[in-house]
C-alpha positions in Angstrom: 4.4 -25.2 -10.7 2.2 -23.0 -12.9 2.8 -20.6 -15.9 1.3 -17.4 -16.4 1.5 -15.1 -19.5 0.9 -11.5 -19.3 0.0 -9.6 -22.7 -0.3 -6.0 -23.4 1.5 -4.8 -20.2 2.3 -0.9 -20.8 5.8 -0.4 -21.7 6.4 2.4 -18.9 4.8 0.0 -16.4 7.3 -2.8 -17.5 10.2 -0.5 -17.0 9.1 0.4 -13.7 8.9 -3.3 -12.9 12.3 -3.9 -14.3 13.6 -0.7 -12.1 12.1 -2.5 -9.1 13.5 -5.8 -9.9 17.0 -4.8 -10.4 16.7 -2.6 -7.3 15.8 -5.9 -5.4 18.6 -8.0 -7.5 15.9 -10.1 -9.2 14.7 -10.8 -12.5 11.4 -9.3 -13.6 9.9 -12.9 -13.4 11.2 -13.3 -10.0 10.0 -9.9 -8.9 6.5 -10.7 -9.9 6.5 -14.0 -8.2 7.6 -12.3 -5.1 4.8 -9.8 -5.7 2.1 -12.3 -6.0 3.2 -14.4 -3.1 3.5 -11.2 -1.0 -0.2 -9.9 -2.1 -1.5 -13.3 -1.4 -0.3 -13.7 2.1 -1.7 -10.3 2.7 -5.5 -10.9 1.8 -7.6 -9.9 4.5 -11.2 -10.6 5.1 -13.4 -7.5 5.1 -13.7 -8.2 9.0 -9.9 -8.2 9.6 -9.2 -5.2 7.2 -12.0 -3.2 9.2 -10.3 -4.3 12.5 -6.8 -3.2 11.3 -8.4 0.0 10.0 -9.7 0.8 13.7 -6.8 -0.3 15.6 -4.8 2.3 13.4 -7.3 4.9 13.8 -7.2 4.4 17.6 -3.4 4.7 17.5 -3.1 7.5 15.2 -6.3 9.6 16.3 -6.1 13.4 16.7 -8.7 14.3 19.2 -10.0 17.8 18.9 -9.8 20.0 22.0 -12.9 21.4 23.6 -14.6 23.9 20.7 -11.9 22.9 18.2 -12.7 21.6 14.8 -11.2 19.5 12.1 -10.1 22.4 9.9 -8.4 24.2 12.9 -6.5 21.1 13.5 -5.6 20.5 9.9 -4.4 24.3 9.6 -2.2 23.8 12.7 -0.8 20.7 11.4 0.1 22.6 8.0 1.3 25.6 10.0 -1.4 28.0 8.6 
């Protein structure tokens, strides 16, 4: 297995990593390994990313009614 050394990590970022690791019952090293593995599995090609975005847009699209504009829709959602 490969070894990776990372230097100059901001203290606040490292503490956030430690808290995340603790919440997942892992060491900081195990948490980083899990994060790297998860990210490497989620790598999408540009075409896959566009396809996922288009599918999301289709599922969650807000269709304006005749004569209604986006500002009116947003104000309605916000209750303004």
